[in-house]
C-alpha positions as CSV (number, residue, x, y, z in Angstrom):
1,M,114.7,111.2,82.6
2,R,115.2,107.4,82.3
3,I,113.1,104.8,84.2
4,T,114.4,101.2,84.5
5,F,112.1,98.5,85.9
6,L,114.2,96.1,88.1
7,G,111.4,94.2,89.8
8,A,107.6,93.7,90.0
9,A,107.6,94.1,86.2
10,G,105.5,91.4,84.5
11,E,105.1,89.9,88.0
12,V,103.7,90.8,91.4
13,T,106.6,90.8,93.8
14,G,110.1,92.4,94.1
15,S,109.0,96.1,93.6
16,Q,112.1,98.1,92.5
17,H,112.2,100.9,89.9
18,L,115.1,103.2,89.1
19,L,114.7,106.8,88.1
20,E,117.7,108.6,86.5
21,I,117.2,112.4,86.5
22,G,120.2,114.0,85.0
23,E,123.0,112.9,87.4
24,R,120.6,111.8,90.1
25,R,119.7,108.2,90.7
26,I,116.6,107.5,92.8
27,L,115.2,104.0,93.6
28,L,111.5,103.5,94.2
29,D,111.1,100.6,96.6
30,C,113.5,97.7,97.1
31,G,111.4,94.6,97.8
32,L,111.8,90.9,98.0
33,F,110.8,88.5,95.3
34,Q,108.5,86.0,96.8
35,G,107.4,82.5,95.8
36,H,109.2,79.2,95.6
37,R,112.1,79.3,98.0
38,A,115.0,78.4,95.6
39,E,113.7,80.5,92.7
40,S,113.1,83.5,94.9
41,R,116.6,83.2,96.4
42,A,118.2,83.3,93.0
43,K,116.4,86.6,92.2
44,N,116.9,88.1,95.6
45,E,120.7,87.6,95.4
46,K,120.9,90.3,92.6
47,L,120.2,94.0,93.2
48,F,120.3,94.9,89.5
49,C,121.8,98.3,90.2
50,D,124.9,99.7,92.0
51,P,123.9,100.7,95.5
52,K,126.9,103.0,95.8
53,T,125.7,105.2,92.9
54,L,122.2,105.8,94.4
55,D,121.3,109.2,95.8
56,A,118.1,108.2,97.5
57,V,115.6,105.4,98.1
58,I,111.9,106.2,98.4
59,L,109.8,103.5,100.1
60,S,106.1,103.4,99.4
61,H,105.2,101.0,102.2
62,A,106.5,98.2,104.5
63,H,105.2,95.0,103.0
64,M,108.2,92.8,102.4
65,D,107.8,92.7,98.6
66,H,108.4,96.5,98.7
67,C,110.9,96.9,101.5
68,G,112.4,93.4,102.1
69,R,115.7,93.9,100.2
70,L,116.7,97.3,101.8
71,P,119.2,95.5,104.1
72,C,120.7,93.8,101.0
73,L,121.1,97.3,99.5
74,V,122.8,98.5,102.7
75,R,125.0,95.4,103.0
76,A,126.2,96.2,99.4
77,G,127.3,99.7,100.3
78,Y,124.2,102.0,100.2
79,R,124.5,104.8,102.7
80,G,122.0,107.4,101.5
81,P,118.6,108.3,102.9
82,I,115.5,106.0,102.8
83,F,112.5,108.3,102.7
84,C,109.2,106.9,104.1
85,T,106.3,107.9,106.3
86,P,106.9,107.6,110.1
87,A,104.5,104.7,110.4
88,S,106.2,102.9,107.5
89,A,109.5,103.3,109.3
90,D,108.1,101.7,112.4
91,V,106.5,98.9,110.6
92,A,109.5,98.2,108.3
93,A,111.8,98.0,111.3
94,I,109.7,95.2,112.7
95,M,109.2,93.4,109.4
96,L,112.9,93.5,108.5
97,E,113.9,92.1,111.9
98,D,111.4,89.3,111.3
99,G,112.8,88.9,107.8
100,A,116.4,88.4,109.1
101,K,115.1,85.5,111.2
102,I,113.4,84.0,108.1
103,Q,116.6,84.5,106.1
104,R,118.5,82.4,108.6
105,E,115.9,79.7,108.5
106,D,115.8,79.7,104.6
107,A,119.5,79.6,104.4
108,K,119.6,76.5,106.7
109,Y,116.9,74.8,104.7
110,L,118.5,75.5,101.3
111,S,121.9,74.4,102.7
112,R,120.5,71.0,103.7
113,H,119.5,70.4,100.0
114,L,122.9,71.2,98.4
115,N,125.1,68.7,96.5
116,P,128.2,67.6,98.4
117,G,131.0,70.1,98.2
118,H,128.7,73.1,97.4
119,P,129.5,76.2,99.6
120,R,127.0,76.7,102.4
121,I,124.3,79.2,101.7
122,E,124.3,82.3,103.8
123,P,121.4,84.6,104.7
124,L,120.8,87.5,102.4
125,Y,121.1,89.8,105.3
126,D,121.4,89.7,109.1
127,D,120.4,91.7,112.2
128,E,123.4,94.1,111.8
129,D,122.3,94.9,108.3
130,V,118.8,95.7,109.6
131,A,120.1,97.9,112.3
132,R,122.2,99.9,109.7
133,T,119.1,100.1,107.5
134,R,117.0,101.6,110.2
135,K,119.5,104.4,110.8
136,L,118.9,105.5,107.2
137,F,115.2,106.0,107.5
138,E,114.2,109.7,107.0
139,E,110.5,110.1,108.0
140,L,108.2,112.5,106.1
141,N,104.6,113.2,106.9
142,Y,101.7,112.9,104.5
143,A,100.7,115.9,102.3
144,E,103.8,117.9,102.9
145,W,106.3,118.8,100.1
146,H,110.0,118.2,100.9
147,D,113.0,119.3,98.9
148,L,115.3,116.4,98.4
149,A,117.6,118.5,96.3
150,N,117.4,121.8,94.3
151,D,115.9,119.8,91.4
152,V,113.7,117.2,93.1
153,R,110.9,117.5,95.6
154,L,108.7,114.7,97.2
155,R,105.3,114.4,98.7
156,F,103.6,111.4,100.2
157,Q,99.8,110.9,100.1
158,D,97.9,108.2,102.0
159,A,97.5,105.1,99.7
160,G,95.0,103.4,102.1
161,H,96.7,100.0,101.6
162,I,98.4,99.3,105.0
163,L,99.4,101.5,107.9
164,G,101.8,104.1,106.6
165,S,101.4,103.2,102.9
166,A,102.0,106.1,100.5
167,I,101.4,107.3,97.0
168,V,104.7,109.0,95.9
169,E,104.5,112.3,94.1
170,L,107.8,113.7,92.6
171,E,108.4,117.0,91.0
172,V,111.7,117.0,89.1
173,H,113.6,119.6,87.0
174,E,115.8,118.5,84.2
175,E,117.4,120.7,81.6
176,G,115.0,123.5,82.3
177,V,111.9,121.3,82.1
178,S,109.7,120.4,85.0
179,K,108.1,117.0,85.2
180,R,105.7,115.4,87.6
181,V,106.1,111.7,88.4
182,I,103.4,109.6,90.3
183,F,104.1,106.2,91.8
184,S,101.0,104.6,93.2
185,G,102.8,102.1,95.5
186,D,100.0,99.6,96.3
187,L,96.5,101.3,96.3
188,G,94.1,100.3,99.0
189,H,90.5,99.0,98.7
190,R,88.0,101.6,99.8
191,G,86.0,101.0,103.0
192,V,88.4,98.5,104.6
193,P,88.3,98.6,108.5
194,L,90.7,101.0,110.2
195,L,92.3,102.4,107.0
196,R,91.4,105.6,105.3
197,D,90.5,105.5,101.6
198,P,93.3,106.3,99.2
199,I,93.9,110.0,98.3
200,R,93.2,110.9,94.7
201,V,96.1,112.9,93.2
202,D,96.4,115.2,90.2
203,G,97.6,114.0,86.8
204,G,101.2,114.3,85.7
205,D,103.9,113.5,83.1
206,V,104.6,109.9,84.3
207,L,102.4,107.4,86.1
208,I,103.9,104.2,87.5
209,C,100.8,102.2,88.7
210,E,100.4,98.9,90.4
211,S,97.9,96.5,88.7
212,T,97.5,93.5,91.0
213,Y,93.7,93.3,90.8
214,G,93.1,95.5,87.9
215,D,91.0,92.8,86.1
216,R,88.7,91.8,88.9
217,I,86.1,93.1,91.4
218,H,86.3,92.0,94.9
219,P,83.3,90.0,96.2
220,P,80.6,92.1,97.9
221,R,81.7,93.1,101.3
222,D,80.0,91.0,104.0
223,D,78.6,92.6,107.2
224,M,81.9,91.5,108.6
225,Q,81.2,92.2,112.3
226,Q,77.9,90.3,112.1
227,R,79.4,87.4,110.3
228,L,82.2,87.2,112.8
229,I,79.9,87.3,115.8
230,D,77.6,84.7,114.3
231,V,80.5,82.3,113.8
232,I,81.8,82.8,117.3
233,R,78.3,82.4,118.9
234,H,77.5,79.2,116.9
235,T,80.9,77.6,117.6
236,A,80.9,78.5,121.3
237,S,77.3,77.1,121.7
238,R,78.6,73.7,120.8
239,G,81.8,73.9,122.9
240,G,84.2,74.5,120.0
241,R,87.0,76.8,119.2
242,V,87.4,79.3,116.4
243,I,90.7,79.4,114.5
244,I,91.2,82.6,112.5
245,P,94.3,82.6,110.2
246,A,95.3,86.2,109.8
247,F,98.4,88.0,108.5
248,S,100.3,89.8,111.2
249,L,100.2,93.2,109.5
250,G,96.7,94.5,108.9
251,R,94.3,91.6,109.1
252,T,94.9,90.8,112.8
253,Q,94.4,94.4,113.8
254,N,91.2,94.5,111.8
255,V,89.7,91.5,113.5
256,V,90.8,92.6,117.0
257,F,89.2,96.0,116.4
258,M,85.9,94.4,115.3
259,L,85.9,92.2,118.4
260,N,86.6,95.2,120.5
261,N,83.6,97.0,119.0
262,L,81.4,93.9,119.7
263,A,82.7,93.8,123.3
264,N,81.9,97.4,123.8
265,A,78.4,96.8,122.5
266,G,77.9,93.8,124.9
267,E,77.5,91.4,122.0
268,L,80.6,89.3,122.4
269,P,80.0,85.9,124.1
270,A,81.9,85.2,127.3
271,V,84.8,83.4,125.5
272,Q,88.5,84.0,125.7
273,V,90.2,85.5,122.7
274,F,93.9,85.0,122.0
275,V,96.2,86.7,119.5
276,D,98.9,84.1,119.1
277,S,101.6,85.9,117.1
278,P,104.6,87.8,118.5
279,L,104.9,89.7,115.2
280,S,101.2,90.7,115.3
281,N,101.7,91.9,118.9
282,R,104.6,94.2,117.9
283,I,102.7,95.5,114.9
284,T,99.7,96.3,117.1
285,Q,101.9,98.4,119.2
286,V,102.8,100.4,116.1
287,Y,99.0,100.9,115.4
288,R,98.6,102.3,118.9
289,R,101.4,104.8,118.2
290,H,99.7,106.0,115.0
291,L,96.0,106.0,115.8
292,H,95.7,109.5,114.3
293,L,96.3,107.9,110.8
294,L,93.3,105.6,111.1
295,D,89.8,106.1,109.8
296,A,86.8,108.1,111.0
297,E,85.2,105.1,112.6
298,L,88.2,104.4,114.8
299,Q,88.3,108.1,115.8
300,R,84.7,107.9,117.0
301,V,85.6,104.8,119.0
302,L,88.5,106.7,120.7
303,R,86.1,109.2,122.2
304,T,84.9,106.5,124.7
305,D,87.6,103.8,124.4
306,R,91.3,104.6,125.0
307,D,92.6,101.4,123.5
308,P,90.6,99.9,120.6
309,F,92.9,96.9,120.5
310,S,92.2,95.6,124.0
311,F,89.0,94.4,125.8
312,P,88.2,92.1,128.7
313,G,89.0,88.5,127.8
314,L,91.6,89.3,125.1
315,T,95.1,88.0,125.7
316,Y,98.2,88.5,123.5
317,I,100.3,85.3,123.5
318,Q,104.1,85.5,123.4
319,T,105.9,82.3,124.2
320,P,105.7,78.9,122.4
321,Q,104.8,77.4,125.7
322,E,101.8,79.7,126.0
323,S,100.8,78.8,122.4
324,Q,101.0,75.1,123.0
325,A,98.9,75.4,126.1
326,L,96.0,76.7,124.1
327,N,95.6,73.3,122.5
328,R,95.1,71.7,125.9
329,R,92.2,73.9,126.8
330,K,88.7,72.3,127.0
331,D,86.6,75.4,127.0
332,P,85.5,77.4,123.9
333,F,87.9,80.1,122.7
334,V,88.9,82.1,119.7
335,V,92.5,82.2,118.5
336,I,93.9,84.6,115.8
337,A,97.2,83.5,114.5
338,A,99.5,83.9,111.5
339,S,99.8,83.1,108.7
340,G,96.8,84.2,106.6
341,M,97.1,81.3,104.1
342,C,97.9,78.7,106.8
343,E,101.3,78.0,105.2
344,S,103.5,78.6,108.3
345,G,103.5,79.9,111.8
346,R,101.6,79.0,114.9
347,V,98.2,78.8,113.1
348,V,99.3,75.5,111.4
349,H,99.6,73.9,114.8
350,H,96.2,75.2,115.9
351,I,94.6,73.8,112.7
352,K,96.3,70.4,113.2
353,H,94.7,70.2,116.7
354,A,91.3,71.6,115.6
355,A,90.5,70.3,112.2
356,A,89.3,66.8,113.1
357,D,86.7,68.1,115.7
358,E,83.3,69.0,114.2
359,R,82.6,71.4,117.1
360,N,85.3,73.7,115.8
361,T,85.4,76.3,113.1
362,I,88.2,77.5,110.8
363,C,87.3,81.0,109.8
364,L,89.1,82.3,106.7
365,I,89.2,86.0,106.2
366,G,91.4,86.5,103.1
367,F,92.4,85.2,99.7
368,Q,93.8,81.6,99.7
369,A,96.2,81.0,96.9
370,E,96.3,77.8,94.8
371,G,98.5,75.2,96.5
372,T,98.3,76.5,100.0
373,L,96.9,74.7,103.0
374,G,94.3,77.5,103.4
375,R,93.1,76.9,99.8
376,R,92.7,73.1,100.5
377,I,90.7,74.0,103.7
378,Q,88.5,76.5,101.7
379,D,87.9,73.9,99.0
380,G,86.7,71.4,101.6
381,A,89.4,68.7,101.3
382,A,88.4,65.5,103.2
383,E,91.9,65.3,104.7
384,L,94.8,67.8,105.2
385,R,98.5,66.9,105.1
386,I,100.0,68.8,108.0
387,Y,103.6,68.1,109.1
388,D,103.6,64.9,107.1
389,R,100.5,63.7,108.9
390,L,97.0,63.3,107.4
391,V,94.4,65.0,109.5
392,P,90.6,64.6,108.7
393,L,88.8,67.9,108.1
394,R,85.6,67.7,110.1
395,A,85.5,71.3,111.5
396,D,83.2,73.8,109.9
397,V,84.9,76.2,107.4
398,E,83.6,79.7,107.1
399,S,84.9,82.5,104.7
400,I,84.3,86.2,105.4
401,T,84.9,88.6,102.6
402,G,85.7,92.3,102.6
403,F,89.1,92.4,104.3
404,S,91.2,92.8,101.1
405,G,93.6,95.7,101.3
406,H,94.2,95.9,97.5
407,A,92.3,98.1,95.1
408,D,90.1,96.3,92.6
409,A,88.9,97.5,89.1
410,Q,86.2,99.7,90.6
411,D,88.7,101.4,93.0
412,F,91.2,102.0,90.1
413,R,88.4,103.5,88.0
414,W,87.5,105.8,90.9
415,W,91.2,106.8,91.5
416,F,91.8,107.4,87.8
417,E,88.9,109.8,87.6
418,R,90.9,112.5,89.4
419,L,93.9,112.0,87.0
420,A,91.5,112.4,84.0
421,A,89.9,115.6,85.5
422,T,93.3,117.2,86.0
423,G,95.0,116.8,82.6
424,G,95.6,113.0,82.5
425,V,99.1,111.6,82.3
426,G,101.8,111.6,79.7
427,H,103.4,108.2,80.0
428,T,101.9,105.3,81.9
429,F,103.7,102.1,83.1
430,L,101.8,99.3,84.7
431,V,103.7,97.2,87.2
432,H,103.1,94.8,90.2
433,G,100.7,92.6,88.2
434,E,100.6,89.7,85.9
435,R,98.3,88.2,83.3
436,G,95.0,90.1,83.1
437,G,95.5,92.8,85.7
438,P,97.9,95.1,83.7
439,R,96.1,94.5,80.4
440,A,92.7,95.5,82.0
441,L,94.2,98.7,83.4
442,A,95.9,99.5,80.1
443,E,92.5,99.5,78.4
444,M,91.0,101.6,81.3
445,L,93.8,104.2,81.0
446,S,93.9,104.4,77.2
447,D,91.8,107.6,77.2
448,I,93.7,109.2,80.1
449,S,97.3,108.5,79.0
450,N,98.8,110.6,76.1
451,E,100.9,107.6,75.1
452,P,99.7,104.0,75.0
453,P,100.2,102.4,78.5
454,I,103.2,100.2,78.7
455,I,103.5,96.9,80.6
456,P,107.2,96.7,81.2
457,Q,109.2,93.5,81.8
458,A,112.1,93.1,84.2
459,G,115.1,95.1,82.9
460,D,113.1,97.3,80.5
461,S,114.3,100.9,80.4
462,F,112.5,104.0,78.9
463,E,113.4,107.6,78.2
464,V,110.5,110.0,79.1
């Protein structure tokens, strides 16, 4: 068996790993490279393998850095199955449709910055490519073995990272020898609202493991509901509004669920709450269709509450006109809007209108990367540059920890315990990480892996 690492090798995005088992060619994930627009475009234009020679694609989950180039694969001629969980199929369909819109916008932006005479840049894929991709999804439930061929079988286990995310287990037979391959996808952080903890799996011959936060421990989890209600009460008491930047997939649903719990307990102040993100609204509908996949706390809530993503005073905003009207309101309210790092989307407009008023609060609920507007807000900048205007930052800024959906070093150590107790692993490859993360996990796995753990770079290929 040969494994070739085509993306998320020595870096965090662009997950794509090729397995060659005898005559069979199976691709694990096909994600977008993300980062600076022009640099990412150059990487995303290349697929690094011939789609027409692939027998199958296995999708671990529906974040764009894992699924975002599937339509490119289909555009280039792939017509085989894309195996994923039912929830991942639903989420990926929405994310890829939104991705087609972003591709159009990016192509227009890049085309405006070309030298005279340069051919116009086209989107990497369009709505028709997405529609063809959706038809190839083959949905498999968790914890059930499925024969993909007479020499390959597949099982998904819950990775606890996002709705539908999966750990991939493969049993392959090659030249009379059986081998077990484990691909972690992205492992989740234990105890995150709504999601179940990752399933621990038995050891095997090959482990391909993500390593994003392998060198760090997430901050202690706040009492998130209490912190959230304290922020809302304090801001409402002075007549202000609360702006909560949140990613459409996962974080928005977490916050709405917490507010729903507070409303059920009679603890939510009489303020209007708005979810201002059409993408979030569509993703929430997927959550409603897959409530059985969510954690024990949500199952308890369902005994007395038929819809944990709705409560009196909550409104899901759709149109730009409705969104703009929020900034003309005089009464206190809460608005949850994308994106989580305040780099794009409707939340940027809400921050522009709210930042200068000391009655308001900007409540950050996730990691804010260097260089983002969210990071400048978190660092307490005196002024914010928004749409080429300088806006004074007088609003309160609060950060609530505990929402991270990525495993940290403690989660990895816990997950590896099962591997160690069931024979360890033969070969280990650490992907989807950079700098200290892969190195820290390599050290952690040194006593579990028969061979020294490898941190592959893009294009590296190994016989195992």
